[in-house]
Structure formats: structure tokens, C-alpha cells
C-alpha positions as CSV (number, residue, x, y, z in Angstrom):
1,G,-153.5,-134.3,131.7
2,C,-154.2,-131.8,129.4
3,R,-157.9,-130.4,128.1
4,I,-156.6,-130.5,124.6
5,Y,-155.9,-134.2,124.4
6,T,-158.4,-135.7,122.3
7,F,-158.6,-138.9,124.5
8,I,-160.9,-136.8,126.6
9,T,-162.9,-135.9,124.2
10,T,-163.1,-139.4,122.8
11,L,-164.3,-140.6,126.0
12,R,-167.4,-138.1,126.1
13,Y,-168.2,-139.4,122.5
14,V,-168.5,-142.9,123.8
15,L,-170.3,-141.9,126.8
16,E,-172.9,-140.0,125.1
17,A,-173.3,-142.6,122.4
18,A,-173.5,-145.6,125.6
19,A,-176.4,-143.4,127.0
20,A,-178.4,-143.1,123.5
21,H,-177.8,-147.0,122.9
22,G,-178.2,-148.4,126.3
23,K,-174.7,-149.9,127.0
24,A,-172.5,-149.4,129.9
25,V,-169.0,-148.2,129.9
26,W,-166.1,-149.5,132.1
27,V,-163.0,-147.5,132.5
28,L,-159.6,-149.2,133.1
29,D,-158.0,-145.8,134.9
30,R,-154.5,-144.8,134.5
31,P,-152.5,-142.4,135.9
32,N,-152.7,-138.4,134.9
33,P,-148.8,-137.9,134.7
34,A,-149.0,-133.9,135.0
35,G,-150.8,-135.1,138.4
36,R,-153.3,-132.8,140.3
37,P,-152.6,-129.2,139.9
38,V,-155.0,-127.2,138.1
39,E,-153.9,-124.1,135.6
40,G,-155.6,-122.2,132.7
41,L,-158.4,-120.4,131.4
42,T,-162.0,-122.3,131.5
43,L,-163.5,-123.0,128.1
44,R,-166.3,-120.9,127.0
45,D,-169.5,-121.6,126.1
46,G,-169.6,-122.1,121.9
47,W,-165.7,-123.1,121.8
48,E,-166.2,-127.0,122.1
49,S,-164.4,-128.7,119.8
50,F,-162.5,-132.1,119.2
51,V,-159.6,-130.6,121.5
52,G,-162.0,-128.8,123.6
53,A,-164.9,-131.5,125.2
54,G,-166.1,-129.0,127.8
55,P,-165.5,-126.2,130.5
56,M,-162.3,-127.3,132.2
57,P,-159.0,-125.4,132.4
58,M,-156.1,-126.1,130.0
59,R,-154.8,-128.5,133.0
60,H,-157.6,-130.6,134.6
61,G,-155.6,-132.7,137.2
62,L,-158.1,-135.8,136.9
63,T,-157.5,-139.0,135.7
64,M,-159.6,-140.8,132.8
65,G,-162.0,-142.6,135.2
66,E,-162.7,-139.4,137.3
67,L,-163.4,-137.1,133.9
68,G,-166.0,-139.8,133.1
69,H,-167.9,-139.1,136.4
70,W,-167.6,-135.2,135.7
71,F,-168.9,-135.6,132.2
72,I,-172.1,-137.7,133.1
73,D,-172.4,-135.0,135.6
74,L,-172.0,-132.2,133.4
75,L,-174.1,-133.8,130.4
76,K,-176.5,-135.2,132.8
77,L,-176.3,-138.4,130.9
78,D,-178.1,-141.7,132.0
79,V,-175.7,-144.4,131.5
80,E,-174.6,-147.2,133.1
81,Y,-170.6,-146.4,134.4
82,R,-167.6,-148.5,136.1
83,V,-164.2,-147.3,136.7
84,I,-161.9,-149.8,137.7
85,T,-159.3,-148.1,140.0
86,M,-155.9,-148.0,140.4
87,D,-154.2,-149.5,143.2
88,G,-151.8,-147.0,145.0
89,W,-152.1,-144.0,142.8
90,Q,-149.8,-141.2,144.9
91,P,-150.4,-137.8,142.7
92,D,-148.7,-136.0,145.7
93,A,-145.8,-138.1,145.8
94,A,-141.9,-137.2,144.8
95,P,-140.5,-137.7,142.5
96,G,-143.4,-138.9,139.9
97,F,-145.8,-136.8,141.1
98,G,-148.7,-138.7,139.5
99,W,-146.5,-140.7,137.5
100,P,-145.1,-144.1,139.1
101,T,-141.0,-143.5,138.0
102,D,-140.5,-147.1,138.5
103,R,-143.0,-148.1,135.4
104,T,-141.9,-147.9,131.9
105,W,-143.1,-144.9,129.8
106,V,-145.1,-146.2,126.7
107,N,-145.8,-143.2,124.3
108,P,-149.4,-142.7,124.1
109,S,-149.3,-140.6,120.8
110,P,-145.6,-140.1,118.6
111,N,-144.9,-136.6,120.2
112,A,-146.0,-137.5,123.8
113,A,-141.9,-139.0,124.6
114,N,-142.0,-138.6,128.5
115,L,-142.9,-137.6,131.6
116,S,-141.1,-134.1,131.2
117,M,-143.3,-133.7,127.7
118,A,-146.6,-134.5,130.1
119,R,-145.5,-131.9,132.6
120,A,-145.0,-128.8,130.2
121,Y,-147.7,-130.2,127.5
122,A,-150.2,-128.0,128.8
123,G,-148.4,-124.6,128.1
124,T,-146.2,-126.0,125.1
125,V,-149.3,-127.3,123.0
126,M,-150.5,-123.9,122.2
127,L,-147.2,-123.8,120.2
128,E,-149.5,-125.8,117.8
129,G,-151.5,-122.6,117.2
130,T,-148.2,-120.2,116.5
131,T,-145.2,-120.0,114.1
132,L,-142.9,-121.4,116.4
133,S,-141.4,-124.3,116.4
134,E,-142.7,-127.0,119.4
135,G,-139.7,-129.0,118.8
136,R,-141.6,-131.8,116.4
137,G,-138.8,-133.1,114.3
138,T,-136.4,-133.2,117.3
139,T,-135.5,-135.9,119.8
140,R,-137.3,-133.5,122.7
141,P,-140.7,-132.2,121.0
142,L,-143.3,-130.4,123.2
143,E,-140.4,-129.7,125.7
144,L,-138.9,-126.9,124.0
145,F,-139.9,-123.7,121.9
146,G,-138.2,-121.5,119.3
147,A,-137.7,-119.9,115.6
148,P,-134.7,-118.9,113.4
149,D,-135.5,-115.1,114.4
150,V,-136.2,-115.3,117.8
151,D,-133.6,-113.7,120.2
152,T,-134.2,-116.4,123.4
153,R,-131.4,-114.5,125.7
154,R,-133.5,-111.3,125.4
155,L,-136.8,-113.3,125.3
156,L,-135.9,-115.0,128.8
157,A,-134.7,-111.5,130.3
158,D,-138.0,-109.7,129.5
159,M,-140.1,-113.0,130.8
160,R,-138.0,-112.8,133.6
161,A,-138.7,-108.9,134.0
162,L,-142.2,-109.3,133.5
163,A,-143.5,-111.8,135.7
164,P,-140.4,-113.9,137.4
165,D,-143.4,-115.8,139.3
166,W,-144.5,-117.6,136.5
167,L,-141.2,-119.0,135.5
168,R,-141.0,-120.8,139.1
169,G,-140.9,-124.8,139.3
170,C,-138.4,-125.4,136.7
171,V,-135.4,-124.2,134.8
172,L,-135.2,-122.4,131.5
173,R,-132.1,-123.0,128.9
174,E,-131.1,-121.5,125.9
175,C,-130.6,-124.1,123.3
176,W,-130.0,-124.6,119.6
177,F,-132.4,-127.0,117.5
178,E,-132.8,-128.0,113.7
179,P,-136.1,-129.7,113.0
180,T,-135.8,-132.7,110.4
181,F,-139.7,-132.1,109.9
182,H,-142.6,-129.4,110.5
183,K,-141.8,-126.2,111.2
184,H,-138.8,-124.8,110.0
185,V,-138.1,-127.8,108.7
186,G,-133.8,-127.8,108.1
187,Q,-133.4,-124.3,109.8
188,L,-131.5,-123.4,112.8
189,C,-133.8,-122.1,115.6
190,A,-132.8,-120.2,118.6
191,G,-134.8,-122.1,121.2
192,V,-135.7,-122.4,124.9
193,Q,-135.8,-126.1,126.4
194,I,-138.3,-126.6,129.5
195,H,-136.5,-128.7,132.1
196,V,-138.5,-130.2,134.7
197,E,-136.9,-133.9,135.0
198,D,-134.3,-132.7,137.7
199,P,-135.9,-133.4,141.4
200,T,-133.3,-130.7,142.9
201,H,-134.9,-127.7,140.7
202,Y,-138.3,-129.6,139.8
203,D,-141.1,-127.9,142.0
204,H,-144.5,-129.7,141.3
205,S,-146.8,-127.4,143.1
206,A,-145.1,-124.4,141.8
207,F,-144.5,-125.1,137.8
208,Q,-146.8,-123.4,135.5
209,P,-146.5,-124.5,132.4
210,W,-149.5,-122.6,130.8
211,R,-148.4,-119.2,132.1
212,L,-144.7,-119.8,131.2
213,Q,-145.5,-120.1,127.6
214,A,-148.1,-117.4,127.2
215,L,-145.6,-115.1,129.1
216,A,-142.8,-116.2,125.9
217,F,-145.5,-115.3,123.8
218,R,-146.1,-111.8,125.2
219,A,-142.4,-110.9,125.5
220,L,-141.8,-112.0,121.8
221,R,-144.5,-109.4,121.0
222,L,-143.1,-106.8,123.2
223,Q,-139.8,-107.3,121.0
224,Q,-141.0,-107.2,117.7
225,P,-144.9,-106.1,117.4
226,G,-145.2,-106.9,114.3
227,Y,-143.7,-110.5,114.4
228,P,-146.3,-112.9,112.5
229,L,-147.0,-115.2,115.6
230,W,-150.7,-116.9,115.2
231,R,-151.1,-119.4,113.0
232,D,-154.2,-119.3,110.4
233,F,-155.3,-122.7,109.4
234,P,-157.8,-125.2,109.9
235,Y,-157.0,-126.8,113.5
236,E,-158.7,-130.3,114.6
237,Y,-161.8,-129.5,112.0
238,E,-162.4,-126.5,113.3
239,L,-163.0,-123.9,110.1
240,G,-163.2,-119.8,110.6
241,K,-161.2,-119.7,114.4
242,L,-157.6,-119.3,114.4
243,A,-156.0,-122.2,116.2
244,I,-154.9,-120.9,119.2
245,D,-158.1,-119.6,120.1
246,V,-159.3,-123.2,119.4
247,I,-156.7,-124.7,121.6
248,N,-157.3,-122.2,124.3
249,G,-161.2,-122.3,124.3
250,S,-161.3,-118.6,123.5
251,P,-159.9,-115.5,122.2
252,L,-159.0,-114.5,125.3
253,L,-155.3,-115.4,126.4
254,R,-154.3,-114.1,122.3
255,E,-155.8,-111.1,123.4
256,W,-154.0,-110.7,126.4
257,V,-151.0,-111.3,124.4
258,D,-151.8,-109.0,121.8
259,D,-152.7,-105.8,124.2
260,V,-149.1,-105.2,125.2
261,N,-150.6,-102.5,128.0
262,A,-152.7,-105.2,129.7
263,P,-150.4,-106.4,132.6
264,P,-149.4,-110.3,133.5
265,A,-151.7,-109.6,136.3
266,A,-155.2,-109.1,134.0
267,L,-154.7,-112.6,132.6
268,D,-153.5,-114.0,136.2
269,A,-156.7,-112.7,138.1
270,L,-158.8,-114.3,134.9
271,A,-157.4,-117.8,135.4
272,R,-157.1,-117.7,139.0
273,A,-161.0,-116.9,139.1
274,D,-161.5,-120.2,136.5
275,E,-158.9,-122.7,138.5
276,A,-160.5,-121.8,141.7
277,A,-164.3,-122.5,140.4
278,W,-162.6,-125.9,138.6
279,L,-161.3,-127.2,142.1
280,Q,-164.8,-127.1,143.3
281,A,-166.6,-128.7,140.7
282,R,-164.1,-131.6,140.3
283,A,-163.8,-132.2,144.2
284,P,-167.1,-134.8,144.2
285,H,-165.4,-136.6,141.4
286,L,-162.1,-137.7,142.8
287,L,-161.6,-141.1,143.3
288,Y,-157.9,-140.9,145.2
């Protein structure tokens, strides 16, 4: 359910290759476990990558079959394309809101362990471009974040003071964790876990993981202006660009985080415009 997940980019490459070689493409459609909500900035022109297949927001709200139709329209491909649609998919129905909870979850990748991860991923994936741990090396990867030198109690208080509306739809809990591999391996990290599994406190339409994670970055920047937050390393075959910018499809989010005088409303206005445009762009391609 997230732009950065590379299955989407692979679909684009398959469609382009099929169009070039006169092949047909069939997609056996599957649920988008994050459901229909849309959130985040649209990838800007020139920022395409293996984790950014096209100008869509971070959380796109489409199935793979629907994305195929959108790619064909976007790229003006001449390709035979067929979607084998799902029967009875209900992206607006509780408790799964996209995922049929009576079905077994099979990990699509090693750190995609459950539905909670899928719901939080459009925000927590940005941690890959930072020095904060995203929980790899723990039993709850991409559902929590932290580091040994973060005051999470103060962080949560500042987040709630800055933009409480960005924290709706979930429960945030202070926690401690010690990664067995990856960032901060063997170190006790102060962290925050994002809880979206309990129907009594999870609000699917209100939850905004991308804004939540952006707000955590801003709160940390306010507390520790010199904190080495952004990792500088080759990310998904991209050289010469910060990983956080590759992930977001532009420098806009990072620039907002680092400009501590820019209010939350400034980022919100940019994202809302992109989200509204995407809702219109994707509408003709909805199959369910």
C-alpha cells in the first residue's frame, strides 16, 4: 500500500517491457492491506527511482491491478492488460479495512510481519533514511522507532503540542528495545511504538502515518538542532541524493523538518493539495 514498496516499480518495468515486446500482462489482484486512504507528497519530476515508480503520494490506496491501469494511462503504453479481480474485497469494512482478517498473513518480505506494519509503513519507511532505528532486529520492525539518545517522553509531549491532529487514530506508547542487528545493534534504545491493532482505538480514516513520522522528526530537530538525523548513503541504487529525499520523492519533507520555523500547516498544505489531486487522478482506475 505504499509507493516505496518495490513490487510497484517492478510492475511498471514489466508493463513497459511487455509493451516493447508485444507481450500480454495479467495481474492476479490481491488486497491492499493499508486500504483506500491517501497520504503524503507526490513524487516530483526527476525523482523517479526503484522506490519511486511515478507521481503518486506515499500512500496511494490502490491495488496492484488498479496500479497497472494507472501506469498504462500515465505512460501511454500499448499493451494487452488484464486484471483477474478479487471477489468481495471490502476496503472500507472493519476490522480489516482492506485486509480480510480471517485470512492468514504471509510475509511479502522479511520485515513485513503483520497488518500493523502495513498500516504504519507509509510513515515508518522514512526511518530508513535516518539514523533512528525502525525496529529492524526486533520482533516489531516498522511499527516502532527510537535510538539510545532520544528522550521519547519529551518527544511525544512535543509532538502533541505541535500538531495533535496528526496523531489521531492510533495509540503511541513509550517503549525500550535492543536491536539484534542493523542500526544501534546491541544498544538499548528509547522508542515509540505505534499501535493500530486494537479496534477500540484504531481509526482507519483518521490515522496519518506519514504525518505522524514527519512530526516525530520535527520534534527531535527542535529538541536537538544538531542531531545527525539524516543518513547519507547510497539508497536503492541512487547516488548523490540523500536517502530521505529518495524515499519521499523530493527534498520537500526534509526541508520542512529542518526549517524549524515552518509550521505544520505549511507541510500539511503541500500534502493536502497533492492528496486531492491524486484522489481525482486515481478515480477512473478503481475496480472495487
